C-alpha positions as a Markdown table, in Angstrom:
| # | Residue | x | y | z |
|---|---|---|---|---|
| 1 | Met | 101.8 | 102.2 | 113.6 |
| 2 | Ala | 98.9 | 100.4 | 116.1 |
| 3 | Lys | 97.4 | 98.0 | 114.8 |
| 4 | Pro | 93.7 | 99.2 | 114.1 |
| 5 | Glu | 90.6 | 97.8 | 115.9 |
| 6 | Ala | 92.9 | 95.0 | 117.2 |
| 7 | Asn | 90.3 | 94.4 | 119.9 |
| 8 | Asn | 87.4 | 94.5 | 117.9 |
| 9 | Glu | 88.2 | 92.3 | 115.6 |
| 10 | Tyr | 87.1 | 88.8 | 114.6 |
| 11 | Ala | 89.7 | 86.0 | 115.8 |
| 12 | Trp | 89.9 | 84.9 | 112.0 |
| 13 | Ile | 90.9 | 88.5 | 110.9 |
| 14 | Gln | 93.6 | 88.5 | 113.5 |
| 15 | Arg | 95.0 | 84.9 | 112.7 |
| 16 | Val | 95.3 | 85.9 | 108.9 |
| 17 | Lys | 96.8 | 89.3 | 110.0 |
| 18 | Ser | 99.8 | 87.6 | 111.6 |
| 19 | Glu | 100.3 | 84.5 | 109.4 |
| 20 | Gly | 101.8 | 86.2 | 106.6 |
| 21 | Ser | 105.6 | 85.9 | 106.0 |
| 22 | Ile | 106.2 | 89.4 | 107.5 |
| 23 | Pro | 104.8 | 91.3 | 110.4 |
| 24 | Leu | 101.8 | 93.7 | 110.9 |
| 25 | Leu | 103.7 | 96.3 | 112.5 |
| 26 | Asp | 103.2 | 97.7 | 115.8 |
| 27 | Ser | 104.7 | 101.0 | 115.3 |
| 28 | Asp | 105.8 | 103.4 | 112.8 |
| 29 | Asn | 109.6 | 102.6 | 113.6 |
| 30 | Asp | 109.3 | 99.0 | 113.2 |
| 31 | Ser | 110.5 | 97.6 | 109.4 |
| 32 | Asn | 110.2 | 94.9 | 107.6 |
| 33 | Gly | 106.7 | 94.7 | 107.8 |
| 34 | Trp | 103.1 | 95.9 | 106.8 |
| 35 | Ala | 100.4 | 98.0 | 108.5 |
| 36 | Cys | 97.6 | 100.0 | 107.5 |
| 37 | Pro | 98.2 | 104.0 | 107.2 |
| 38 | Pro | 95.7 | 106.4 | 108.3 |
| 39 | Gly | 92.6 | 107.3 | 105.5 |
| 40 | Asp | 93.6 | 110.6 | 105.6 |
| 41 | Thr | 97.0 | 110.4 | 104.5 |
| 42 | Phe | 95.6 | 110.3 | 100.9 |
| 43 | Arg | 93.7 | 113.0 | 98.9 |
| 44 | Val | 90.4 | 111.9 | 97.0 |
| 45 | Arg | 88.0 | 113.8 | 95.0 |
| 46 | Gly | 86.0 | 115.9 | 97.2 |
| 47 | Pro | 81.7 | 116.4 | 97.0 |
| 48 | Glu | 82.4 | 119.4 | 94.6 |
| 49 | Tyr | 85.3 | 118.1 | 92.5 |
| 50 | Phe | 84.2 | 118.5 | 88.9 |
| 51 | Ser | 83.2 | 122.2 | 89.4 |
| 52 | Thr | 85.9 | 123.2 | 92.3 |
| 53 | Lys | 89.0 | 120.6 | 91.4 |
| 54 | Val | 89.2 | 120.2 | 95.1 |
| 55 | Lys | 90.7 | 117.4 | 97.0 |
| 56 | Val | 89.8 | 116.2 | 100.6 |
| 57 | Pro | 91.2 | 113.7 | 103.0 |
| 58 | Ala | 90.3 | 110.2 | 102.2 |
| 59 | Gly | 88.9 | 109.4 | 105.8 |
| 60 | Asp | 87.7 | 105.7 | 106.9 |
| 61 | Tyr | 88.0 | 103.1 | 104.1 |
| 62 | Leu | 85.3 | 101.0 | 102.9 |
| 63 | Leu | 87.1 | 97.6 | 103.9 |
| 64 | Lys | 88.9 | 96.4 | 106.6 |
| 65 | Pro | 92.8 | 95.7 | 106.1 |
| 66 | Leu | 92.9 | 91.7 | 106.1 |
| 67 | Gly | 96.4 | 90.3 | 105.5 |
| 68 | Phe | 99.5 | 90.9 | 103.3 |
| 69 | Asp | 101.7 | 88.4 | 101.7 |
| 70 | Trp | 105.0 | 88.9 | 100.7 |
| 71 | Val | 106.2 | 85.8 | 98.5 |
| 72 | Lys | 107.9 | 84.6 | 95.3 |
| 73 | Gly | 107.9 | 81.5 | 93.0 |
| 74 | Ser | 109.4 | 80.0 | 90.0 |
| 75 | Thr | 106.3 | 81.7 | 87.8 |
| 76 | Lys | 104.6 | 84.2 | 88.2 |
| 77 | Leu | 102.2 | 84.1 | 90.9 |
| 78 | Ser | 98.8 | 84.6 | 89.2 |
| 79 | Glu | 95.0 | 83.4 | 90.4 |
| 80 | Val | 96.3 | 83.0 | 93.7 |
| 81 | Leu | 92.8 | 82.8 | 95.5 |
| 82 | Lys | 91.7 | 80.1 | 93.1 |
| 83 | Asn | 93.4 | 77.9 | 95.6 |
| 84 | Pro | 91.0 | 76.3 | 98.0 |
| 85 | Asn | 93.7 | 75.8 | 100.4 |
| 86 | His | 95.3 | 79.2 | 100.3 |
| 87 | Arg | 95.6 | 80.3 | 103.5 |
| 88 | Val | 93.0 | 83.2 | 103.4 |
| 89 | Arg | 90.4 | 81.0 | 101.7 |
| 90 | Lys | 90.4 | 78.6 | 104.5 |
| 91 | Ala | 90.0 | 81.1 | 106.7 |
| 92 | Leu | 87.3 | 82.9 | 104.7 |
| 93 | Lys | 85.6 | 78.9 | 104.4 |
| 94 | Asp | 85.7 | 78.6 | 108.3 |
| 95 | Glu | 84.3 | 82.4 | 109.1 |
| 96 | Ser | 81.6 | 81.6 | 106.4 |
| 97 | Ser | 80.1 | 79.0 | 108.2 |
| 98 | Val | 79.8 | 80.9 | 111.4 |
| 99 | Asn | 79.4 | 84.6 | 110.6 |
| 100 | Gly | 77.5 | 85.2 | 107.5 |
| 101 | Asn | 79.3 | 86.1 | 104.1 |
| 102 | Pro | 82.2 | 88.3 | 104.4 |
| 103 | Phe | 83.7 | 89.1 | 100.9 |
| 104 | Ile | 87.7 | 89.5 | 100.2 |
| 105 | Trp | 89.7 | 92.0 | 98.2 |
| 106 | Ala | 93.3 | 90.9 | 96.8 |
| 107 | Phe | 95.4 | 93.5 | 95.2 |
| 108 | Asn | 98.4 | 91.1 | 93.8 |
| 109 | Leu | 101.5 | 93.5 | 92.5 |
| 110 | Gln | 103.4 | 91.4 | 90.4 |
| 111 | Val | 107.0 | 92.5 | 90.7 |
| 112 | Pro | 109.5 | 92.2 | 87.9 |
| 113 | Ser | 112.0 | 90.4 | 88.7 |
| 114 | Lys | 113.9 | 86.8 | 87.8 |
| 115 | Glu | 112.7 | 85.7 | 91.8 |
| 116 | Asn | 109.1 | 86.3 | 90.6 |
| 117 | Tyr | 108.1 | 88.5 | 93.8 |
| 118 | Ser | 104.4 | 89.4 | 94.5 |
| 119 | Ala | 102.8 | 91.7 | 97.4 |
| 120 | Val | 99.7 | 90.9 | 98.2 |
| 121 | Ala | 97.2 | 93.2 | 100.1 |
| 122 | Tyr | 94.0 | 91.5 | 101.5 |
| 123 | Phe | 90.8 | 93.5 | 102.6 |
| 124 | Val | 87.6 | 92.4 | 103.7 |
| 125 | Ser | 84.2 | 93.2 | 103.8 |
| 126 | Met | 82.1 | 92.1 | 106.6 |
| 127 | Asp | 78.6 | 93.9 | 105.3 |
| 128 | Ser | 76.6 | 93.3 | 101.8 |
| 129 | Val | 77.7 | 95.7 | 99.1 |
| 130 | Pro | 75.4 | 98.4 | 99.2 |
| 131 | Glu | 73.2 | 98.3 | 96.0 |
| 132 | Gly | 74.1 | 100.5 | 93.1 |
| 133 | Ser | 77.3 | 101.7 | 94.8 |
| 134 | Leu | 80.6 | 102.0 | 92.5 |
| 135 | Met | 81.8 | 98.6 | 94.8 |
| 136 | Glu | 78.6 | 96.5 | 93.3 |
| 137 | Gln | 79.1 | 98.2 | 90.0 |
| 138 | Phe | 82.9 | 97.2 | 89.8 |
| 139 | Leu | 81.9 | 93.7 | 91.3 |
| 140 | Lys | 79.4 | 93.1 | 88.4 |
| 141 | Gly | 81.1 | 95.0 | 85.7 |
| 142 | Asp | 83.0 | 94.0 | 82.8 |
| 143 | Asp | 86.7 | 94.0 | 82.6 |
| 144 | Gly | 86.1 | 97.4 | 80.6 |
| 145 | Phe | 84.4 | 99.3 | 83.3 |
| 146 | Arg | 86.9 | 97.6 | 85.9 |
| 147 | Asn | 90.0 | 99.2 | 83.6 |
| 148 | Ser | 88.2 | 102.7 | 83.4 |
| 149 | Arg | 87.8 | 102.7 | 87.0 |
| 150 | Leu | 90.6 | 101.4 | 89.2 |
| 151 | Lys | 93.1 | 103.8 | 90.9 |
| 152 | Leu | 96.2 | 104.0 | 92.5 |
| 153 | Ile | 97.8 | 106.2 | 95.0 |
| 154 | Ala | 101.3 | 105.9 | 95.6 |
| 155 | Asn | 103.1 | 107.9 | 98.4 |
| 156 | Ile | 106.7 | 107.7 | 99.5 |
| 157 | Val | 106.4 | 107.9 | 103.0 |
| 158 | Lys | 110.5 | 107.1 | 103.7 |
| 159 | Gly | 113.3 | 106.8 | 101.1 |
| 160 | Pro | 116.2 | 108.1 | 99.5 |
| 161 | Trp | 115.6 | 111.3 | 97.7 |
| 162 | Ile | 116.4 | 109.6 | 93.9 |
| 163 | Val | 113.0 | 107.4 | 94.7 |
| 164 | Lys | 111.1 | 109.9 | 95.8 |
| 165 | Lys | 111.9 | 112.1 | 92.8 |
| 166 | Ala | 111.1 | 109.2 | 90.3 |
| 167 | Val | 107.8 | 108.1 | 91.9 |
| 168 | Gly | 106.7 | 111.8 | 93.5 |
| 169 | Glu | 105.5 | 112.2 | 96.9 |
| 170 | Gln | 102.3 | 111.2 | 96.1 |
| 171 | Ala | 101.2 | 109.6 | 92.6 |
| 172 | Ile | 98.2 | 108.9 | 91.1 |
| 173 | Cys | 96.9 | 106.9 | 88.3 |
| 174 | Ile | 94.0 | 104.6 | 86.6 |
| 175 | Ile | 96.0 | 101.6 | 86.9 |
| 176 | Ser | 94.9 | 99.7 | 83.7 |
| 177 | Arg | 96.4 | 102.9 | 81.5 |
| 178 | Ala | 99.8 | 101.8 | 82.6 |
| 179 | Leu | 99.7 | 97.8 | 83.3 |
| 180 | Thr | 97.8 | 95.1 | 82.8 |
| 181 | Cys | 95.0 | 93.9 | 85.2 |
| 182 | Lys | 93.5 | 90.5 | 85.3 |
| 183 | Tyr | 90.3 | 90.0 | 87.4 |
| 184 | Ser | 90.0 | 87.0 | 88.9 |
| 185 | Gln | 86.3 | 86.6 | 90.7 |
| 186 | Gly | 84.9 | 83.9 | 92.7 |
| 187 | Glu | 81.5 | 83.8 | 95.1 |
| 188 | Asn | 83.2 | 85.4 | 98.0 |
| 189 | Tyr | 86.4 | 87.0 | 96.7 |
| 190 | Ile | 87.6 | 89.2 | 93.6 |
| 191 | Glu | 91.4 | 89.2 | 92.8 |
| 192 | Ile | 93.2 | 91.9 | 91.1 |
| 193 | Asp | 96.7 | 90.6 | 89.4 |
| 194 | Ile | 98.7 | 94.0 | 88.4 |
| 195 | Asp | 101.5 | 92.7 | 86.2 |
| 196 | Ile | 103.9 | 95.8 | 86.9 |
| 197 | Gly | 106.5 | 94.0 | 84.2 |
| 198 | Ser | 103.9 | 95.3 | 81.3 |
| 199 | Ser | 105.0 | 98.5 | 81.7 |
| 200 | Met | 108.3 | 99.3 | 80.4 |
| 201 | Val | 108.7 | 102.5 | 82.8 |
| 202 | Ala | 107.5 | 101.0 | 85.7 |
| 203 | Asn | 110.1 | 98.3 | 85.2 |
| 204 | Ala | 112.4 | 101.1 | 85.4 |
| 205 | Ile | 110.9 | 102.5 | 88.8 |
| 206 | Val | 111.0 | 99.0 | 90.2 |
| 207 | His | 114.6 | 98.3 | 89.6 |
| 208 | Leu | 115.4 | 101.4 | 91.1 |
| 209 | Ala | 113.5 | 101.1 | 94.0 |
| 210 | Phe | 114.8 | 97.5 | 94.9 |
| 211 | Val | 118.5 | 98.9 | 95.0 |
| 212 | Tyr | 116.8 | 100.8 | 98.4 |
| 213 | Leu | 114.1 | 98.3 | 99.1 |
| 214 | Thr | 115.1 | 98.0 | 102.6 |
| 215 | Thr | 115.1 | 101.9 | 103.4 |
| 216 | Leu | 111.4 | 102.2 | 101.7 |
| 217 | Thr | 108.4 | 102.5 | 103.6 |
| 218 | Val | 105.6 | 102.9 | 100.6 |
| 219 | Asp | 101.8 | 103.7 | 101.2 |
| 220 | Leu | 99.4 | 102.2 | 98.3 |
| 221 | Ala | 95.8 | 103.1 | 98.0 |
| 222 | Phe | 93.2 | 101.3 | 95.8 |
| 223 | Leu | 89.8 | 103.1 | 94.7 |
| 224 | Ile | 87.3 | 103.1 | 92.0 |
| 225 | Glu | 86.9 | 106.6 | 90.6 |
| 226 | Ser | 84.3 | 108.8 | 90.7 |
| 227 | Gln | 83.6 | 110.0 | 87.0 |
| 228 | Ser | 80.4 | 111.6 | 88.0 |
| 229 | Glu | 79.0 | 114.4 | 90.5 |
| 230 | Ser | 76.6 | 111.7 | 91.8 |
| 231 | Glu | 79.7 | 109.5 | 92.9 |
| 232 | Leu | 81.1 | 112.2 | 94.6 |
| 233 | Pro | 83.1 | 112.1 | 97.2 |
| 234 | Glu | 85.7 | 109.2 | 96.3 |
| 235 | Gln | 86.2 | 106.5 | 98.6 |
| 236 | Ile | 89.1 | 104.4 | 99.2 |
| 237 | Leu | 88.6 | 100.5 | 99.2 |
| 238 | Gly | 91.7 | 100.1 | 101.4 |
| 239 | Ala | 95.0 | 100.9 | 101.8 |
| 240 | Val | 98.5 | 99.0 | 102.9 |
| 241 | Arg | 102.0 | 100.2 | 104.0 |
| 242 | Phe | 104.8 | 98.3 | 103.4 |
| 243 | Ser | 108.1 | 99.6 | 105.2 |
| 244 | Glu | 111.9 | 98.5 | 104.6 |
| 245 | Leu | 111.1 | 95.0 | 103.0 |
| 246 | Lys | 114.1 | 92.1 | 103.0 |
| 247 | Thr | 114.1 | 89.8 | 99.5 |
| 248 | Glu | 115.2 | 87.3 | 102.0 |
| 249 | Ser | 111.7 | 87.4 | 103.9 |
| 250 | Ala | 109.6 | 86.8 | 100.8 |
| 251 | Arg | 108.0 | 83.1 | 101.5 |
| 252 | Ser | 108.3 | 81.0 | 98.1 |
| 253 | Ile | 105.3 | 79.6 | 96.8 |
| 254 | Glu | 104.9 | 77.0 | 94.1 |
| 255 | Met | 101.9 | 77.5 | 92.0 |
| 256 | Gln | 100.1 | 74.5 | 91.3 |
| 257 | Ser | 99.7 | 75.2 | 87.3 |
| 258 | Thr | 103.4 | 76.8 | 85.7 |
| 259 | Ser | 104.4 | 78.2 | 82.9 |
| 260 | Asn | 107.9 | 78.3 | 81.2 |
| 261 | Val | 107.2 | 81.2 | 78.9 |
| 262 | Ala | 105.9 | 83.3 | 81.8 |
| 263 | Thr | 109.6 | 82.4 | 83.4 |
| 264 | Leu | 111.5 | 82.8 | 80.5 |
| 265 | Glu | 109.9 | 86.4 | 80.1 |
| 266 | Ser | 110.3 | 87.8 | 83.5 |
| 267 | Ser | 114.0 | 86.6 | 83.4 |
| 268 | Leu | 114.8 | 88.5 | 80.3 |
| 269 | Ser | 112.9 | 91.4 | 81.6 |
| 270 | Phe | 114.9 | 91.5 | 84.6 |
| 271 | Arg | 118.3 | 91.3 | 83.0 |
| 272 | Phe | 117.7 | 93.9 | 80.4 |
| 273 | Phe | 116.3 | 96.7 | 82.8 |
| 274 | Lys | 119.3 | 95.5 | 85.2 |
| 275 | Ser | 121.5 | 96.5 | 82.4 |
| 276 | Ile | 120.2 | 100.0 | 81.7 |
| 277 | Gly | 118.8 | 100.6 | 85.4 |
| 278 | Gln | 118.4 | 104.1 | 86.2 |
| 279 | Gly | 118.4 | 105.3 | 82.6 |
| 280 | Phe | 114.8 | 105.2 | 82.6 |
| 281 | Thr | 113.9 | 107.6 | 85.2 |
| 282 | Asn | 114.0 | 110.4 | 83.0 |
| 283 | Leu | 111.2 | 109.2 | 81.6 |
| 284 | Leu | 108.9 | 109.5 | 84.4 |
| 285 | His | 107.9 | 113.3 | 84.2 |
| 286 | Gln | 105.2 | 113.6 | 81.8 |
| 287 | Gly | 102.5 | 115.2 | 83.7 |
| 288 | Asp | 99.3 | 113.5 | 85.1 |
| 289 | Pro | 97.3 | 116.6 | 86.1 |
| 290 | Glu | 96.3 | 114.9 | 89.2 |
| 291 | Ser | 99.6 | 114.3 | 90.7 |
| 292 | Pro | 101.5 | 116.5 | 92.4 |
| 293 | Ser | 104.7 | 114.6 | 91.5 |
| 294 | Asn | 103.5 | 114.9 | 88.0 |
| 295 | Leu | 103.7 | 111.5 | 87.3 |
| 296 | Ser | 102.3 | 110.5 | 83.5 |
| 297 | Ser | 99.2 | 108.1 | 84.1 |
| 298 | Ser | 101.0 | 106.0 | 81.5 |
| 299 | Ser | 103.4 | 104.9 | 84.5 |
| 300 | Ser | 102.7 | 103.3 | 87.8 |
| 301 | Asn | 104.7 | 102.3 | 90.7 |
| 302 | Gly | 104.6 | 98.7 | 92.7 |
| 303 | Ile | 106.8 | 98.2 | 95.3 |
| 304 | Ser | 107.7 | 95.3 | 95.5 |
| 305 | Gly | 113.3 | 86.9 | 107.3 |
| 306 | His | 113.5 | 83.7 | 106.1 |
| 307 | Glu | 112.1 | 81.4 | 103.5 |
| 308 | Asn | 109.2 | 79.2 | 104.6 |
| 309 | Ser | 107.3 | 76.4 | 103.4 |
| 310 | Thr | 107.0 | 76.2 | 99.4 |
| 311 | Asp | 103.7 | 74.4 | 99.5 |
| 312 | Leu | 101.1 | 76.6 | 98.4 |
| 313 | Asp | 98.3 | 74.6 | 100.6 |
| 314 | Lys | 100.3 | 76.7 | 103.7 |
| 315 | Trp | 100.2 | 80.0 | 101.9 |
């Protein structure tokens, strides 16, 4: 997959894209990397959805793709952008002093495993958020509003039949109905930590996916759900594709504050679901009215070459 708008990007965006533990992919045939899938890959609520139930290709994203981190730690990795020495924060600080006020959106998928993997997708807006828009309401709203609106579309682009059957080719859900979300916001960023381990069914799906991780290509899109006609059509904030990831490519990170409880919970969760493995996949077909795969909104999917620095300052 080609790098989007590579010739028109700010140098700092290109730098952030290239500094992650896995590369930005140049073609659809590359593996162990990330990319930005075409917007029309996803279908969203169209301008007359509430009367016709018709969905349309999503089109352009509201945010630009900025970067991707495939990382792991001794504890669950949370609120990563609160660290001023995080690589994205440092790049943002350098850019803000020269070119206006870019704003970062980060989605941190916390993968349940004893290694505490996280897949973190970063997006950026270079323009001011339109007044009265769903984006502004989301940024200024409370957690109740955010939890009622933040939506995920998951699409298995390539993978074995058993994973496609479990997840569905394109599954849609309000994330907080399935998983615990934590919001961390600063002057020029918002981070959403999505705890996949908070759902028994999602745990089972991730365990299944990890068995086939090096053969999977997955597209994930994040959007704010439109719930009235005036908010239509829906628009996707940003989307990321990760392809054939290798666990050994995850960069080791040590957070500056840790929790032994989080480590214990993660380890116990991993061992429990490893023991029952694929037995939970029969729980996945409970009927989401928006999902072609009939994946229930009470379940959600998050997918999770060498170790680099263990110092968060270099992340």
